N, CA, C and O of each residue as an XYZ file, in Angstrom:
596
protein
N     -85.409    122.619   -111.636
C     -84.653    122.172   -110.497
C     -85.608    121.739   -109.393
O     -86.488    122.502   -108.995
N     -85.436    120.517   -108.900
C     -86.285    119.972   -107.856
C     -85.639    120.227   -106.501
O     -84.589    119.668   -106.187
N     -86.271    121.068   -105.710
C     -85.728    121.398   -104.401
C     -86.410    120.612   -103.292
O     -86.006    120.692   -102.132
N     -87.436    119.860   -103.642
C     -88.183    119.082   -102.652
C     -87.446    117.815   -102.259
O     -86.285    117.601   -102.609
N     -88.151    117.002   -101.534
C     -87.602    115.723   -101.081
C     -87.425    114.796   -102.281
O     -88.128    114.931   -103.282
N     -86.478    113.846   -102.179
C     -86.292    112.897   -103.266
C     -87.544    112.041   -103.455
O     -88.317    111.838   -102.518
N     -87.730    111.550   -104.662
C     -88.904    110.737   -104.973
C     -88.883    109.455   -104.145
O     -87.823    108.911   -103.836
N     -90.057    108.995   -103.803
C     -90.219    107.765   -103.041
C     -90.046    106.575   -103.975
O     -90.735    106.484   -104.991
N     -89.139    105.666   -103.645
C     -88.933    104.496   -104.494
C     -90.105    103.539   -104.322
O     -90.819    103.594   -103.320
N     -90.297    102.671   -105.296
C     -91.388    101.696   -105.236
C     -91.217    100.762   -104.045
O     -92.191    100.436   -103.367
N     -89.983    100.331   -103.785
C     -89.762     99.411   -102.667
C     -90.043    100.095   -101.328
O     -90.594     99.478   -100.416
N     -89.669    101.358   -101.213
C     -89.938    102.102    -99.980
C     -91.444    102.324    -99.818
O     -91.981    102.217    -98.716
N     -92.109    102.629   -100.916
C     -93.563    102.797   -100.882
C     -94.264    101.519   -100.447
O     -95.205    101.565    -99.654
N     -93.809    100.376   -100.962
C     -94.370     99.075   -100.569
C     -94.148     98.841    -99.081
O     -95.055     98.396    -98.378
N     -92.956     99.135    -98.605
C     -92.635     98.946    -97.202
C     -93.549     99.789    -96.313
O     -94.049     99.307    -95.297
N     -93.764    101.027    -96.691
C     -94.631    101.921    -95.911
C     -96.070    101.414    -95.923
O     -96.739    101.416    -94.890
N     -96.549    100.980    -97.093
C     -97.919    100.463    -97.194
C     -98.099     99.206    -96.335
O     -99.104     99.058    -95.640
N     -97.116     98.308    -96.390
C     -97.190     97.086    -95.580
C     -97.167     97.403    -94.086
O     -97.932     96.829    -93.312
N     -96.296     98.309    -93.691
C     -96.218     98.680    -92.274
C     -97.526     99.316    -91.800
O     -97.992     99.045    -90.693
N     -98.105    100.153    -92.636
C     -99.366    100.802    -92.289
C    -100.471     99.766    -92.119
O    -101.237     99.827    -91.157
N    -100.558     98.817    -93.045
C    -101.557     97.745    -92.943
C    -101.313     96.905    -91.693
O    -102.255     96.519    -91.000
N    -100.048     96.628    -91.413
C     -99.704     95.806    -90.251
C    -100.059     96.513    -88.941
O    -100.630     95.903    -88.037
N     -99.726     97.783    -88.844
C    -100.045     98.547    -87.637
C    -101.559     98.656    -87.467
O    -102.066     98.531    -86.352
N    -102.283     98.886    -88.562
C    -103.740     98.953    -88.493
C    -104.357     97.637    -88.036
O    -105.254     97.625    -87.193
N    -103.878     96.536    -88.590
C    -104.410     95.221    -88.221
C    -104.111     94.896    -86.759
O    -104.991     94.427    -86.037
N    -102.880     95.141    -86.318
C    -102.542     94.822    -84.933
C    -103.248     95.760    -83.950
O    -103.610     95.352    -82.846
N    -103.439     97.005    -84.354
C    -104.182     97.934    -83.494
C    -105.634     97.508    -83.324
O    -106.166     97.523    -82.215
N    -106.270     97.127    -84.427
C    -107.654     96.647    -84.357
C    -107.727     95.353    -83.554
O    -108.656     95.150    -82.772
N    -106.751     94.487    -83.752
C    -106.703     93.218    -83.024
C    -106.576     93.445    -81.516
O    -107.319     92.857    -80.730
N    -105.647     94.288    -81.125
C    -105.442     94.565    -79.709
C    -106.684     95.227    -79.102
O    -107.178     94.792    -78.062
N    -107.179     96.266    -79.749
C    -108.371     96.946    -79.239
C    -109.567     96.014    -79.139
O    -110.337     96.078    -78.180
N    -109.719     95.150    -80.133
C    -110.826     94.195    -80.111
C    -110.730     93.235    -78.941
O    -111.737     92.913    -78.311
N    -109.531     92.782    -78.652
C    -109.365     91.867    -77.520
C    -109.552     92.587    -76.190
O    -110.160     92.038    -75.270
N    -109.045     93.793    -76.079
C    -109.209     94.558    -74.842
C    -110.684     94.808    -74.565
O    -111.120     94.748    -73.415
N    -111.464     95.091    -75.621
C    -112.883     95.389    -75.438
C    -113.778     94.172    -75.669
O    -114.984     94.313    -75.877
N    -113.183     92.974    -75.631
C    -113.907     91.698    -75.665
C    -114.823     91.538    -76.881
O    -115.960     91.085    -76.753
N    -114.327     91.908    -78.044
C    -115.057     91.660    -79.291
C    -114.969     90.155    -79.580
O    -113.978     89.515    -79.230
N    -115.982     89.604    -80.202
C    -116.036     88.159    -80.440
C    -114.870     87.682    -81.308
O    -114.359     88.412    -82.157
N    -114.472     86.440    -81.066
C    -113.334     85.851    -81.772
C    -113.556     85.835    -83.276
O    -112.631     86.126    -84.035
N    -114.751     85.503    -83.719
C    -114.984     85.432    -85.175
C    -114.807     86.783    -85.859
O    -114.488     86.836    -87.047
N    -115.008     87.862    -85.132
C    -114.786     89.195    -85.710
C    -113.318     89.588    -85.661
O    -112.872     90.417    -86.455
N    -112.559     88.999    -84.732
C    -111.153     89.357    -84.569
C    -110.194     88.487    -85.374
O    -109.099     88.930    -85.719
N    -110.590     87.269    -85.673
C    -109.683     86.367    -86.387
C    -109.186     86.921    -87.718
O    -108.009     86.743    -88.031
N    -110.024     87.585    -88.517
C    -109.477     88.165    -89.755
C    -108.350     89.176    -89.484
O    -107.400     89.256    -90.261
N    -108.446     89.936    -88.405
C    -107.383     90.894    -88.067
C    -106.120     90.163    -87.605
O    -105.003     90.591    -87.896
N    -106.310     89.053    -86.879
C    -105.154     88.254    -86.472
C    -104.439     87.706    -87.699
O    -103.215     87.797    -87.801
N    -105.198     87.139    -88.629
C    -104.599     86.577    -89.841
C    -103.946     87.663    -90.692
O    -102.890     87.435    -91.283
N    -104.564     88.839    -90.760
C    -103.973     89.949    -91.512
C    -102.679     90.423    -90.837
O    -101.706     90.739    -91.522
N    -102.665     90.474    -89.516
C    -101.447     90.876    -88.795
C    -100.327     89.868    -89.051
O     -99.178     90.255    -89.262
N    -100.662     88.579    -89.033
C     -99.653     87.550    -89.299
C     -99.175     87.637    -90.745
O     -97.973     87.591    -91.003
N    -100.101     87.761    -91.683
C     -99.740     87.826    -93.104
C     -98.865     89.042    -93.407
O     -97.826     88.914    -94.054
N     -99.277     90.206    -92.945
C     -98.468     91.403    -93.214
C     -97.127     91.322    -92.493
O     -96.125     91.826    -92.999
N     -97.094     90.694    -91.314
C     -95.835     90.499    -90.600
C     -94.881     89.601    -91.369
O     -93.682     89.872    -91.433
N     -95.412     88.529    -91.955
C     -94.583     87.621    -92.754
C     -94.037     88.338    -93.985
O     -92.858     88.214    -94.314
N     -94.906     89.090    -94.660
C     -94.457     89.817    -95.856
C     -93.411     90.863    -95.483
O     -92.421     91.030    -96.195
N     -93.621     91.567    -94.370
C     -92.622     92.537    -93.916
C     -91.297     91.858    -93.585
O     -90.229     92.400    -93.866
N     -91.369     90.683    -92.994
C     -90.153     89.930    -92.687
C     -89.401     89.595    -93.968
O     -88.181     89.743    -94.035
N     -90.125     89.147    -94.972
C     -89.506     88.813    -96.267
C     -88.879     90.062    -96.894
O     -87.764     90.013    -97.413
N     -89.607     91.177    -96.840
C     -89.094     92.426    -97.408
C     -87.828     92.868    -96.671
O     -86.884     93.357    -97.291
N     -87.809     92.695    -95.350
C     -86.637     93.096    -94.571
C     -85.437     92.200    -94.849
O     -84.299     92.669    -94.854
N     -85.682     90.925    -95.079
C     -84.591     89.980    -95.318
C     -84.024     90.119    -96.728
O     -82.819     89.967    -96.929
N     -84.876     90.405    -97.696
C     -84.451     90.486    -99.097
C     -83.428     91.603    -99.261
O     -83.624     92.655    -98.653
N     -82.401     91.468   -100.000
C     -82.034     90.394   -100.917
C     -81.015     89.413   -100.343
O     -80.549     88.536   -101.070
N     -80.655     89.528    -99.076
C     -79.640     88.620    -98.546
C     -80.117     87.920    -97.286
O     -80.627     88.562    -96.368
N     -79.956     86.633    -97.241
C     -80.401     85.827    -96.107
C     -79.654     86.155    -94.824
O     -80.142     85.839    -93.740
N     -78.487     86.776    -94.913
C     -77.687     87.065    -93.712
C     -78.400     88.044    -92.775
O     -78.063     88.134    -91.595
N     -79.376     88.770    -93.297
C     -80.131     89.697    -92.440
C     -80.952     88.962    -91.391
O     -81.383     89.558    -90.404
N     -81.169     87.669    -91.603
C     -81.925     86.870    -90.640
C     -81.293     86.969    -89.255
O     -81.986     86.826    -88.248
N     -79.986     87.212    -89.196
C     -79.268     87.200    -87.931
C     -79.180     88.566    -87.257
O     -78.540     88.697    -86.214
N     -79.814     89.580    -87.837
C     -79.824     90.897    -87.205
C     -80.839     90.915    -86.067
O     -81.841     90.202    -86.108
N     -80.577     91.725    -85.066
C     -81.457     91.821    -83.901
C     -82.877     92.193    -84.326
O     -83.840     91.626    -83.809
N     -83.021     93.131    -85.253
C     -84.362     93.574    -85.665
C     -85.157     92.440    -86.286
O     -86.370     92.366    -86.091
N     -84.502     91.551    -87.034
C     -85.195     90.424    -87.658
C     -85.593     89.412    -86.585
O     -86.672     88.824    -86.649
N     -84.724     89.215    -85.609
C     -85.057     88.310    -84.496
C     -86.291     88.830    -83.754
O     -87.143     88.045    -83.336
N     -86.385     90.142    -83.592
C     -87.539     90.724    -82.905
C     -88.816     90.533    -83.725
O     -89.878     90.256    -83.168
N     -88.713     90.680    -85.037
C     -89.873     90.451    -85.904
C     -90.314     88.991    -85.785
O     -91.507     88.705    -85.681
N     -89.354     88.078    -85.800
C     -89.673     86.653    -85.704
C     -90.371     86.323    -84.378
O     -91.322     85.542    -84.349
N     -89.895     86.920    -83.291
C     -90.526     86.689    -81.988
C     -91.958     87.217    -81.992
O     -92.862     86.554    -81.482
N     -92.173     88.397    -82.559
C     -93.529     88.958    -82.626
C     -94.448     88.054    -83.437
O     -95.589     87.811    -83.044
N     -93.952     87.554    -84.574
C     -94.756     86.657    -85.402
C     -95.080     85.360    -84.667
O     -96.206     84.867    -84.731
N     -94.103     84.823    -83.982
C     -94.329     83.602    -83.213
C     -95.412     83.822    -82.154
O     -96.304     82.991    -81.987
N     -95.325     84.937    -81.450
C     -96.333     85.244    -80.436
C     -97.720     85.391    -81.053
O     -98.698     84.886    -80.502
N     -97.813     86.077    -82.188
C     -99.110     86.220    -82.856
C     -99.666     84.858    -83.267
O    -100.866     84.611    -83.150
N     -98.799     83.987    -83.742
C     -99.240     82.651    -84.169
C     -99.685     81.782    -82.991
O    -100.442     80.830    -83.183
N     -99.234     82.089    -81.793
C     -99.622     81.322    -80.609
C    -101.006     81.697    -80.072
O    -101.600     80.934    -79.309
N    -101.513     82.846    -80.457
C    -102.775     83.337    -79.899
C    -103.929     82.343    -80.042
O    -104.656     82.147    -79.069
N    -104.143     81.700    -81.202
C    -105.275     80.762    -81.272
C    -105.184     79.621    -80.247
O    -106.213     79.111    -79.805
N    -103.984     79.223    -79.873
C    -103.817     78.125    -78.920
C    -103.737     78.612    -77.481
O    -103.992     77.848    -76.550
N    -103.390     79.856    -77.299
C    -103.287     80.435    -75.948
C    -104.290     81.578    -75.799
O    -103.954     82.663    -75.325
N    -105.511     81.312    -76.209
C    -106.550     82.336    -76.273
C    -106.738     83.064    -74.947
O    -106.947     84.277    -74.939
N    -106.668     82.358    -73.843
C    -106.858     82.964    -72.529
C    -105.830     84.055    -72.264
O    -106.100     85.011    -71.537
N    -104.653     83.906    -72.855
C    -103.545     84.846    -72.616
C    -103.360     85.841    -73.758
O    -102.308     86.472    -73.860
N    -104.354     85.986    -74.606
C    -104.213     86.802    -75.819
C    -103.864     88.263    -75.531
O    -103.042     88.839    -76.244
N    -104.456     88.873    -74.519
C    -104.166     90.284    -74.228
C    -102.728     90.448    -73.729
O    -102.025     91.327    -74.229
N    -102.257     89.650    -72.772
C    -100.840     89.789    -72.390
C     -99.881     89.490    -73.545
O     -98.828     90.119    -73.656
N    -100.241     88.532    -74.403
C     -99.397     88.235    -75.561
C     -99.335     89.452    -76.481
O     -98.261     89.828    -76.949
N    -100.474     90.056    -76.735
C    -100.507     91.238    -77.610
C     -99.769     92.420    -76.979
O     -99.135     93.206    -77.684
N     -99.850     92.542    -75.673
C     -99.085     93.604    -74.997
C     -97.592     93.351    -75.200
O     -96.833     94.281    -75.471
N     -97.173     92.091    -75.069
C     -95.757     91.756    -75.297
C     -95.345     92.086    -76.728
O     -94.250     92.601    -76.952
N     -96.211     91.794    -77.699
C     -95.931     92.110    -79.104
C     -95.759     93.618    -79.281
O     -94.834     94.065    -79.960
N     -96.639     94.393    -78.677
C     -96.568     95.857    -78.787
C     -95.285     96.386    -78.139
O     -94.638     97.278    -78.687
N     -94.920     95.844    -76.990
C     -93.698     96.285    -76.310
C     -92.472     95.962    -77.166
O     -91.591     96.804    -77.335
N     -92.417     94.739    -77.704
C     -91.293     94.356    -78.564
C     -91.228     95.265    -79.784
O     -90.146     95.705    -80.173
N     -92.378     95.547    -80.389
C     -92.421     96.420    -81.572
C     -91.942     97.824    -81.238
O     -91.176     98.419    -81.995
N     -92.388     98.350    -80.114
C     -92.009     99.708    -79.731
C     -90.521     99.797    -79.408
O     -89.833    100.711    -79.864
N     -90.039     98.860    -78.632
C     -88.613     98.853    -78.289
C     -87.780     98.665    -79.551
O     -86.786     99.360    -79.757
N     -88.194     97.717    -80.396
C     -87.450     97.430    -81.628
C     -87.372     98.606    -82.574
O     -86.335     98.841    -83.194
N     -88.472     99.358    -82.693
C     -88.425    100.467    -83.640
C     -87.774    101.713    -83.086
O     -87.428    102.616    -83.848
N     -87.600    101.784    -81.791
C     -86.989    102.979    -81.225
C     -85.595    102.751    -80.652
O     -84.965    103.689    -80.165
N     -85.112    101.519    -80.706
C     -83.757    101.286    -80.202
C     -82.751    101.853    -81.196
O     -83.041    101.938    -82.389
N     -81.593    102.235    -80.725
C     -80.579    102.798    -81.623
C     -80.192    101.818    -82.732
O     -80.228    100.600    -82.552
N     -79.830    102.372    -83.858
C     -79.436    101.584    -85.029
C     -78.331    100.584    -84.689
O     -78.318     99.472    -85.215
N     -77.415    100.972    -83.822
C     -76.288    100.079    -83.498
C     -76.756     98.779    -82.856
O     -76.033     97.784    -82.895
N     -77.946     98.765    -82.268
C     -78.507     97.528    -81.721
C     -79.425     96.841    -82.730
O     -79.368     95.623    -82.896
N     -80.267     97.621    -83.401
C     -81.215     97.048    -84.370
C     -80.492     96.285    -85.474
O     -80.888     95.173    -85.824
N     -79.433     96.878    -86.024
C     -78.728     96.285    -87.151
C     -77.522     95.449    -86.723
O     -76.686     95.093    -87.554
N     -77.432     95.142    -85.456
C     -76.331     94.301    -84.983
C     -76.584     92.872    -85.452
O     -77.671     92.327    -85.262
N     -75.567     92.273    -86.067
C     -75.680     90.898    -86.547
C     -75.177     89.950    -85.473
O     -74.014     90.007    -85.071
N     -76.057     89.084    -85.017
C     -75.694     88.097    -84.007
C     -74.690     87.109    -84.603
O     -73.784     86.651    -83.906
N     -74.845     86.783    -85.875
C     -73.943     85.857    -86.552
C     -72.553     86.463    -86.743
O     -71.546     85.837    -86.414
N     -72.505     87.682    -87.274
C     -71.224     88.334    -87.579
C     -70.619     89.054    -86.382
O     -69.455     89.454    -86.415
N     -71.407     89.220    -85.328
C     -70.982     89.932    -84.127
C     -70.457     91.329    -84.439
O     -69.407     91.752    -83.957
N     -71.235     92.027    -85.270
C     -70.870     93.391    -85.637
C     -72.113     94.129    -86.119
O     -73.139     93.523    -86.430
N     -71.995     95.430    -86.170
C     -73.056     96.262    -86.705
C     -73.075     96.132    -88.215
O     -72.038     96.255    -88.866
N     -74.251     95.884    -88.773
C     -74.390     95.859    -90.224
C     -74.669     97.288    -90.645
O     -75.601     97.911    -90.137
N     -73.880     97.817    -91.563
C     -74.033     99.217    -91.951
C     -75.313     99.434    -92.732
O     -75.880     98.494    -93.290
N     -75.763    100.673    -92.767
C     -76.976    101.012    -93.500
C     -76.817    100.674    -94.974
O     -77.792    100.308    -95.630
N     -75.607    100.791    -95.504
C     -75.381    100.456    -96.909
C     -75.701     98.991    -97.171
O     -76.061     98.625    -98.289
N     -75.573     98.153    -96.150
C     -75.905     96.737    -96.285
C     -77.370     96.476    -95.970
O     -77.880     95.385    -96.226
N     -78.047     97.476    -95.414
C     -79.429     97.314    -94.983
C     -80.397     97.633    -96.127
O     -80.003     98.246    -97.119
N     -81.672     97.214    -95.989
C     -82.634     97.453    -97.058
C     -82.943     98.938    -97.234
O     -82.905     99.704    -96.271
N     -83.245     99.334    -98.448
C     -83.677    100.686    -98.802
C     -82.645    101.751    -98.475
O     -82.991    102.921    -98.308
N     -81.391    101.360    -98.382
C     -80.348    102.327    -98.035
C     -80.097    103.275    -99.203
O     -80.129    102.889   -100.371
N     -79.852    104.504    -98.846
C     -79.470    105.487    -99.845
C     -78.020    105.860    -99.572
O     -77.484    105.557    -98.506
N     -77.400    106.505   -100.518
C     -76.003    106.899   -100.336
C     -75.867    107.837    -99.142
O     -74.895    107.746    -98.393
N     -76.823    108.731    -98.960
C     -76.773    109.673    -97.847
C     -76.853    108.936    -96.519
O     -76.109    109.249    -95.589
N     -77.760    107.946    -96.423
C     -77.883    107.177    -95.184
C     -76.604    106.398    -94.907
O     -76.166    106.312    -93.760
N     -76.010    105.838    -95.938
C     -74.803    105.030    -95.766
C     -73.667    105.867    -95.182
O     -72.830    105.352    -94.441
N     -73.641    107.142    -95.512
C     -72.579    108.004    -95.011
C     -72.746    108.331    -93.534
O     -71.770    108.670    -92.865
N     -73.979    108.233    -93.009
C     -74.231    108.598    -91.623
C     -73.960    107.472    -90.640
O     -73.911    107.722    -89.436
N     -73.784    106.250    -91.104
C     -73.596    105.113    -90.214
C     -72.131    104.974    -89.857
O     -71.264    105.052    -90.727
N     -71.851    104.767    -88.575
C     -70.449    104.583    -88.202
C     -69.900    103.306    -88.824
O     -70.660    102.362    -89.043
N     -68.625    103.251    -89.110
C     -68.043    102.050    -89.708
C     -68.257    100.835    -88.817
O     -68.311    100.950    -87.593
N     -68.377     99.672    -89.445
C     -68.611     98.431    -88.707
C     -67.463     98.118    -87.764
O     -67.650     97.406    -86.777
N     -66.272     98.641    -88.055
C     -65.114     98.375    -87.209
C     -65.163     99.130    -85.891
O     -64.445     98.796    -84.948
N     -66.022    100.160    -85.829
C     -66.143    100.936    -84.604
C     -66.841    100.078    -83.555
O     -67.835     99.431    -83.885
N     -66.377    100.040    -82.323
C     -67.006     99.186    -81.300
C     -68.419     99.662    -80.988
O     -68.707    100.859    -80.991
N     -69.288     98.698    -80.721
C     -70.666     99.014    -80.341
C     -70.673     99.404    -78.879
O     -70.188     98.662    -78.025
N     -71.225    100.571    -78.594
C     -71.227    101.066    -77.206
C     -72.531    100.714    -76.537
O     -72.732    101.040    -75.367
């Protein structure tokens, strides 16, 4: 009898690995810019942050394109856009990275009813419709018919 936590699925493991790589790359990128490390040393971290961000976006959207309209996906897209602007707005790289960090922090800590709100459907997308949902998680989400407070 297994009394421990349920086994980690491959998709969840991939998501955690990607997020860890993304946080590491963006942390190194931000710290490097704050401490004025040369651009040639920082560009690989910028490209890694963009690449892992794109892959995370794809993982979050899969398997249904309708997730593109959720608030959390819009926030990811804005962060990616800002990261992609850094080579052209080099002078403003630190404020841009601060904005990315603020968006990331707000996005990951905002209540589920806002993160999973679909701008297209004008309703909360339930956890059962969200990626990596388990039956237990699906039971904890309020029904989509309940008004968003």
